[in-house]
N, C-alpha and C positions, 0 to 999 in steps of 0.2 A: 445447305450451309447454315452456320450458327453464328450468333452474336454473343457478346459477353453475358447478356441477361438471359440467354436461352437456358431452359431447365435441362439438367443433366439427363433426365429420363428420355428426352427427345434426341439425345446424341448417343447415349451409351446403353439405353434399354432400362427396363424397370428394375431388374435384379441388381445390376451394377450400381445404378443410381441410389438405390436404397442402402447398399453396402457403404457407399461413399458418404451418404448422409449420416448413417449411424457411426461410421468409423472416424471421419474427419470433419463432420459438420458441413459438408459441401452440398449446396442445392443447385447452384447455377454453374455455368462454364467459368465465370469469373471467380467464384468461390474456389473451384478446383485449381485454376491457374494461379491463384494467390496462396496456394499451399506449396510453400517453397522448399527446395532441398536443404537439408541440414549440412551436407557435405557431398563430396564426390569421390568415387573410387576409380582408380585408373585401371583400365582393362589390362590384365597381365601382371599387375602389382598386387600380390595376394595380401590379405589382412594379417597383421601381426597377432597370431593366436595367443601368444604369451601375455598380451595386454588385456585379454578379456577377464572380467571379474564375475564372480558368482552373483546371480540375480539380475545381471544386466540384460536388457532387451537389446539384442544385437542383430545387425545385418552384416554378414561377412562375405568376402570373396575368397574362395579357397578351392583346392584341387583334391579330387577323390584319391586317397592313398590305398584304401582297401575296402571291400564290401563282403560281408559273410553273413549268411542266414543260418540259424540253428534253432532246434526245438526248445521250448520252455521246459525246464526241469519239473516233472511231476504235474504238469498242467497241459491242457490242450493249447495248440497254437505255436507260433514261432516268433523269434525276435531277429530283426535285421540290424546288425551293427555296421555302420559305415564310418570309416575314419577319414577325416579330411586333414590336409596339411597346408602350411604356408612355406614348406621347405625346411623349417626348423622345428616348430611345435606341431602338435597334433590335437585334434578335437574329435570326440565321438558323437555320432548322430545315431539315435536309436529309433526304430520303427517296430511297433508290435503288429503281428499278423499282416504284414505288408511285404512279403517276400518278393512279390513281383517287381518292387522298386530296384532290386539288385541288377536287373537287366539294363536299366537306364543310368544307374549310378555306377558306371564303369570306371575302372582305374584310369586316371589321367584326365577325366572330364572336369572342367571348371564350372563353377556356378555360384549363385548367390544363395546363402542359407540364412534363414531368419528364425529366431526363437529366443527363449529365455535361458540363460546359462545356468545350469544346475550342477550339483556335485553328486557323484555316485562312487562310493569307495575311494573318495579323495580325488577323483578325476573329474575334470570339467566335461560336460556333455550338453547336447541339445536334444530334448525328447520330442519326437514328432515335429521336427522343424518344417516350416514351409520352405520351398526352394524353387529356383528357376535355373536350369542349366543353360549355359551360354553355348550356342551352336559352335561346333568345331568345324574344321575345314571340310569334313565330309558332309556337313549339313548346311552348306552355304545357302542352298535354295530355300531352306526353311528358316532362314535367319529372321529373328524378330526385330522389328525396326529399332526398338529402343536400345538394342545391343550393337547397332551398327557403328555407334560412335565410340570414341576412345574413353570418354568420361561417363561414368555411370552414376546418376544422381541417387542419393540416399535420402528418402523422405521420412518425416515423422509418420509412423504407421501403427497399425493394430494387427492382432493375430489374424483377423479375417480379411484385412486389406494390407498386405505387406508392401514394402517399398516398390518392388518391381511392378506390382499390379497398379499402384498409383501411377508409376511411370507409363505404363501401357495406356491407362485412361487419359493421361495428360497428352500423350502422343496423338490419340484419336481426337481429342478436343482441339488441339492445335491444328490438326489436319482438316478439321471441319470448319474452322473459324474463317469468317469473312474478314475483310479489311477492318481494322480497329481505328475509330476516330480517336485522335490523341488530344486529351484535355489539357496537357501542359502547353502554355503559350510558346509559340515557335521561337521567339526571341530568347526566352529563358533556356529552352532546350539547346539552341545553338551556342549561347553564351557559355554554358557548362559542358558542351560537347557530349550531350547525352544521346543515346540511341532512341529511336522511336519506341512507343509503348510496345508494339508488336515485337520489334527486334529485341527489346529488353526481356520480354517474357520467353521468347525462343532461346535467347542466349543463356538465360538462367536455367531453363529446364533441359535444353538440348545443346550444350556448348560444344563447339568443335575444338575450341581451345579454352583454357581456364580464363583467359583474358575476356572471352565473351561473357562468361558467368559473372566476372567481376564488374564489367561495364553494366550488365543488366541489373545486378544487385545494387550498384551505386545509384542508378536511375530510379529504381523502385523504392529505395530507402529515402532518397530525396523527395519522391512523390509523397510519401507518408508525412514527412516533416512539412512540406509545402501545403498540402491539403489541410492538415490540422491547423497550421498557423492561419491559413485563409479562413477557416471556419471560426477560429477564435477572434480574429480581427473583425469579421462581419458581425459576429455576435456582440462584440464590444460596441460596434457602431450602432447596432439595433438597440442596445441598452441605453446608449446616450441619446437616442431619438425619443425615448419615453419621456413623458411629462411627469414631473414630481413637484411637490411643494418645497420651495426653497426654504431653508432653515438657517438664515444668517445669524451669526453670533450677536446677541443683544447686550448692550452695555447696561451695567447696574442690575443685572438679573441674578438668578440663582447661581449661575456659573461663576460670576465675579465674587459672590459671597463665599462660595466653596474655595476658590483660589486663595482668598484671604486667610482661610483656616489651615492651609497646608503647612505642616511643621517641617517641611524639607524643600529643597530646591529641585525642580525637575531637571533631568539630564538634557544635554544638548540634543540628543537623539529624540527624546520625548517631545521637546519643543518643536523640532522639525516635523515630526509626524502629526502633531496636533495642528500645525499650520496647514498641512496637506488635507487633513480631515475637515477642518473648518472651511477651507476653500471649496471642498466637495459639497458640503452641506448647504452652502450658499447658492449652489447652482439649481436651475429649474429642471434638471434631469437627475435621476437617482444615482447616488454614490454606490459604487461596487468596489470595495477596497479590501484587500487582504492585509492584515497586520500580523507579521511574523516577528518573533523575538526570542532571544535566549530565555531560558528558565529564570524567572525572577527579574526580568528586564523592565518591568513596570507597565505591562500591557493593560492591566485592569484599570489603572487610573486614567490612562489615555482614553479607554472606552467609556469610562464614567463621565469624563469631561464632554465627550461627544453626546452622551445621553442627556446631560444637563443642558447642553446647548439646544437640543431639540425640545426639552421641557420648557425652556425659556420662550419658545415660539408658540406655546400652547399645545404642543404635540406630546406623544408618548413614545417610550423606548421599551423594547422587549429584549431581554437577554436569554438566549436559548442555550442550555447546557446539556451534555449527554447523559449525566447521571445525577441522582438525587444528592449524593455526597457533594458533588461539585456545585450544583445549584444552591444547596444550603450554604456552602462556603462562600459563594458569590454574594448571596443575600446578607450573610453576617458581615462580610467585608465591606460591602457598599453601605449597609446601614451604619456600621461603625465609622466609616470615613465621612459620611454625611452628618452624623450626629443629629442635632435638632433640625437641620435642613431637610431631613427625611421624615419628619414627624408632622407633615401637613395636616391641618385640621385638629391637631391635638393641643392641649394646654401647654404653653411654654414653647411652642414651635416658632421658628424664625419666620419673619415676614416673607411671603412668596415661596415658602417651602413646599415640598411635594411629599408624596407617600411612596414607599417601596413595598411591593407586594410579592410574596412567594407563592407560586402555584406548581404543585407536584401531584403525582398520582396518589400519594399516600395521605393527602389531606382528608379530614373527615368531611362528610356532606355539608354540614353547616359552615365549616371553614372554607370549603371550596366555593359555596354560594357567595359568601362574603367577599372572597378574593376576586371572583368573577365580576361581582357588582362594582368593586373598586376599579377594575380594569375597564369595564364597559361604560362606566359613568365618567371616566377620566380623572377620578380622584387620585388614582395611582399613576404617577408620571413614569415610574420605572417598574416594570413587571419582570421578575426573574422566574424562570421555570425550566422544566424538562419537556419531554414530548407531550406533556399535558397541555402545553400551550397550543398544540396542533389540533386539539379536539374541536368538533363542530360547534360545541356550545360556547367556545371561547370567543369573546368579542372585545374590541377596543373602541374607544371614542374617536381617537385620531392617532393611529399608529404611524409614526414618522420615521423611526429608526429601528432596525433589527440588528442586534449584535449576536453572532453565532460563535460560541467558544468551542475549540477543538472541532473545527468544521468538518474534518475528515470522518467524524463519527456519524454524519448526517448525509442522506442522499439528496439529490436535487429535488425529488418530489416532496421531501419533508421541508426543505427550505422554501419551496414555492407554496406549500400549504400555509406557512406563516405569512408569507408575502400577501396571500390572497385575503388576509384579514384587514388589510389597509384599503381605504377608499381610493387612494392614488398610489402608484408604485412607491414603496418606501425606500429610504436610503438603507444600504446594507454594509455592515462591517463584519468580516469574518476574521477570527483570530486563531492562531496556532502557536503553540510553544515548541513545536517540532520544526527546527530550522530546515529550510527547503533549498537544495542546490538550485542555482540560477536556472539551469536548463530544465529542471523539473518544474519550476515555477512557470517557465515559458510554455512548457508542454501541457501541463495540467491546469494551470491557472492563468493562461494567457489572455483571458477575457476580463481579468481583474486588474485594477491598479494595485501595486504592491508597495507597502511600507515595511521597513525593517528596523527593529531595535536591536542593536548589538551591544551597547555598553550597559553595565549594571549600575544601579543607583549608588551614590556615594555612601560609604560605610558598610556596604554589603561584604560579608566575610568570604574569604576563599574556601574552596572545598578540596580536600585531599582525598584521593581515591587509591586503594590498594587491592590487589588480587590476592586471595588467600587460597592456596591449593590444599584442600582439606585432607586428601588422601596422602599427599607427600609430607605435609607438615601439620599434623593434627594439633600440635601445641599452639599453632597460630589461631585455630578456632577458639581454643581456651582463652587465648589472649584477647580475642574479640569480645567475649563475654566480660572479661575484666575491664576492657575499655568502656563498655556500657556502664558498668558499676561506677567507674571513675567519673564519667560525665554526669551521671545522676547525683553522685556525691557533691558535685559542684553546682547542683541546682538545675541541671539541664535535663533534656528528655531524649528518647531514642525511638527509632523505628526498626523493626525487624520484618523483612518482607519475604514471603514464601510463595512459590508458584501455584500452589493449590490449597483448597480449603480443607479437604479431608484426604485420608490415605486412600490409595488405589486398593479397591477391594481384592484385587488379585495379588497384591504384594504381601509381604510378611510384616509390613509396618515397622521394620527395624530401623530406627534412626540413630543407632549408636555411633555412627560416624561423626555425628555432631559433637560427640564427647570423646572423640579420639579413636573410634573403631570403624573400620570400613563398612560402607553400605552403599548400594546402588539405587535406593529408592528416592523418589522426589520428596522433598520436605513439604509437610502440610501444616497449616496454621493450627488446626485443632489438636495435632499431636505435639507440635513443637512447644506451644505455650505452656502446657502443664509440665513438660519435661524441664523447661527452663525455670519455671516457677518453683519446682521442687529441687532444682539443682543449682546451676551457676548463677541464676538471678534470684535466688531465694531472698525474700524480704522486700523486694521491689514491687511496686504497684503495676501489674500487667493487665492489659485488656486486649480483646480480640476485635478485629475489624475485617469483614469480608462481605461479599454480595448476598449471602444467604441470610444475613441478619435482617430483622424488620427495619423499616425506615426509621421508626422511633428509636430503636436500639442504636442504629448508626449515628443518628443525630445526637443522641445523648452522649455516646462515646466520644464523638468529635468535639463536642462542647467541653466535656470534662478534660480531654487531652489539651484543648486550647487553653483551659484555665490552669493547667499544671497539676491537675488532680490524678493524672495517670503518668507513671514514669516511662513505661515502655509499651508501645503499640505494636502488637504482632498482627501483621496484615497481609492481605493479597495486594494486587496492584490497584485496588480500588482507590488508593491514595496517590495514584500516579500523577494526577494533574490537579491544580487548583488549591490543594490543601496548604494552608499558610500558617505555620506555627513557628514563629521566630526563635522560640526557646529550644527547639529540637536541633541537636548538634551532631548526632551520629546515626548512621543507618547501616544495618547489616543485611545484605541481600543473599539469601540462601539459593543454591542451585542457579547462580547468576548466569550461567551459560544457557539457561532456558529462555532468557529474555533477549530481545533485540537491542541493538546499539542505541537507537533513539529512545526506547523504553527505559533503558538503564540511565540514560542522561536525564530523562524526565524524573525518574524516581529519586536520583540523588539530589535533584533540585529542591526536594522537600527539606533538606538540611542546609545550614549555613545561610538562613534567610534573615538572621539577626546580625548582631555585631560580633558574635563569637564564631571562631572558625568551625567549618563543617568537616566531618570525616565519613567517608563511605567505604565499606569493606565488602568486596565481592567474593563470596565463598563459592568454590566450584570443585567438582570432581573431574573436570575435563583434563585430558592429557596435555602435557606441556607444549607440544608442537601442533596441536589440533587447531582447526579454524576457529573453534569456540574460544580457545585460550587467546589466540591472536586478536579476536574481537574484544575480549575483556581487557587485554593489555592496551588496546587502542583507546578504550574508554578511560582507563586509568591514566593514560599519558597526556590527556588534554581535557580542558573544560570548554573548548571551542565547539559549540554545537553545530556550526556550519561545516567545520572540518569533519566532525563525526557523521554528519548527514551524508557526506560523500563515501565514507567508509561503509555506512549502512547500505547505501545504494549499490556499492560494488559487490556486496555479499548477498543481496536480495535478487529474486527473479524480477525481471523488468515488469511483468504484469502486476506484481504487488504494488509497484510504485505508480504505474499508470492507472491501475485500478482505483487509486485514490480519487480520481476524477469522478468516479461513480456515474459515468455517462457512456453513451454508445460509442464515442470516439475511440475508446481504447481497443474495441474489437477490430479496428482497422490498422492497428499498429503491430506489425509482425517483424519488421526488420530494424526499426529505429531503436537506438540505444542512447539514452539521454546523456550519459557521461561520454561515451565514445564519440558520439556524433554532435558534440557541443558546437563546433564551428559550422557544421551543416545546418543545424537548427537556426543559428544566427543568420546564415545566408538565406535560408528558406523564409524566415520571417521578413527579412528585408525585401525579398522578391515578392512575397505575398502583399506586403504593404504598398509596394510600387504599383502592382496591378490594381489594387483598390483605389489608390490615389489618382491614377490616370483614368480609371473607368469604374466608378463605384457600383454600377449596375451590371458590370461585366458584359455589356452589349457586344463588344468586340470578341468576346470569348464564350460563345454559346456552349461549346462542349464542357468547358470548365464550370460554367454556371450550372449545367445539368448535373455534373458530378457532385458539385457542392450541394445541390438540392437532395441528391440521394443520401449524402452523409447526414444532412439535417433531418431527413425523413427517418433514417435508421436510428438516429439518436432519439427522435421523438417516439419511435416505436418502442425502443427499450424503456423509455420513461413510462409509457403507457403500460407495458408489461409489468413493470415494478409496482405500479399503482394498484 
């Protein structure tokens, strides 16, 4: 007999176990049983052949209509053509040099056929499909167990491990399985009327009725939500148990001086979040807070106040940014906002002022040594940098706060590498300008406290967004260039964003559609800029910005653009986040359908950052009713990033979202859907919290505690693998 942790080789043999490991990544019995059916076919109900599309990998249930073998013309060998039908449509199956199959593929036999749908002479076919015939009445004695039921599960499969072979293996594994200890507390299982874990697995894989599969799937989906929430709640408790240096706000310090220099009133939302952060910093355990907010909602000033509060206690703050462009932007913004409060040790600096230091990979050796010295000595109270902050040579005198911008760009190991540079666990504030739906926040960031900024600062101008169908209305593209000229004539500046740096070497690099002629090539920065400079934007000051420029070139360009010395910046998405030029009022995004919803929302947030209205034009070749156009229309219809985040999530694969956690937990989520299962996640979190409240050590729930340890171990293993 076997348990869930038994290796498949001990149940199915070496060859089958290796095929399952290679095909679906299953190593143990539990791995195999957690490989769930996509859908079910009802025995006797044939697949609708007319619904099959070319290039689809399919498993169909059909009946043999005809089978005929014939010699190949002018070649040795033969071809067997079998036609299967659903009673209406027909599909050809072709086998080369396998005439013997004609004897078993007799007219009237039903079976499962799997392969990739191809086209030959305009007709759909499966070439060399794998198949399994369903025993008919004359073969009852030889009936295969998995076909005894009415409902045939269809599994995600590979060419070497088709669906029915997976079903056979699962049937063998279930047959060999001992009793399974159920980790879900009995009172929760009874409250929700869930089947036992064993019954749930059997019901999902071998349902007698579809209701069995539905009950099994409901239980296993809940399990994923419950175990994840339990993991996050326990982790949050463990973080709170750590000892940290309390950093209470000090009266009359650098922070108070900074507040006196602010030329504007903080929004109500900013004041609320500031109060939450100040309360966190005053605690003897580390803050772990996520600050999310709309583009331009004022997250930077909230983070800067937190950094100054820590500097007032004698500590240091490090701001980690994912790119040099963003790090340099933060450095310039913070230095500008602090003024002489950031010139500590220099002539004319304010009393009690500090230093702001920038550390990036492109610094010269002398500059890097000087910056490292300022950080290690404590002279620099605020250190801004990229991944260079994670280097072994980087040291701090008293690192009290870590601010991570665009946190989804960093893995857990990178965040922990920076934490390790503090003598005691530091306070951590992670920021994102990509609004996160509530259930995603609960699922991915459930171990963090969450603060949200929704309102924009007073005086911030609105942004209007329009979709430009380039192929349907090329004159609208011409009008876009005219609008840029009009904005520049009024003293403003513009961005033009393209999806790539250079042309695809396999394309003909024809970009004439930009000027009214059809082309299917993606726009590139290096092609577009000279065409515009010689054509519709002649006479304007254009510059390029992309990731292949040297760091010195990028910094020089951004400084010049910020000073108004450049009229139009033709760029890739390197300017997606953090770039703040209030005088920029118009953005044209080429091939906008190539970008995601959140990315477009981020990009357009670069305009309208001053008092003049912003305009964003999304140029596309996408067809009017396509999903890409629907996505662009959604972006154009609202500036609410939280509404768009739901649109984005609906159009993305679940793994893309859950993968943002960059942790092992995502590998355990196979059934859970964060939008569809919103109520379920709420219930699971409440149930998990009640378990921990009543029994923090889970002494009454040894099976649950063991399952949690496995999850924690798996997550730690993935962390080690990444290191």
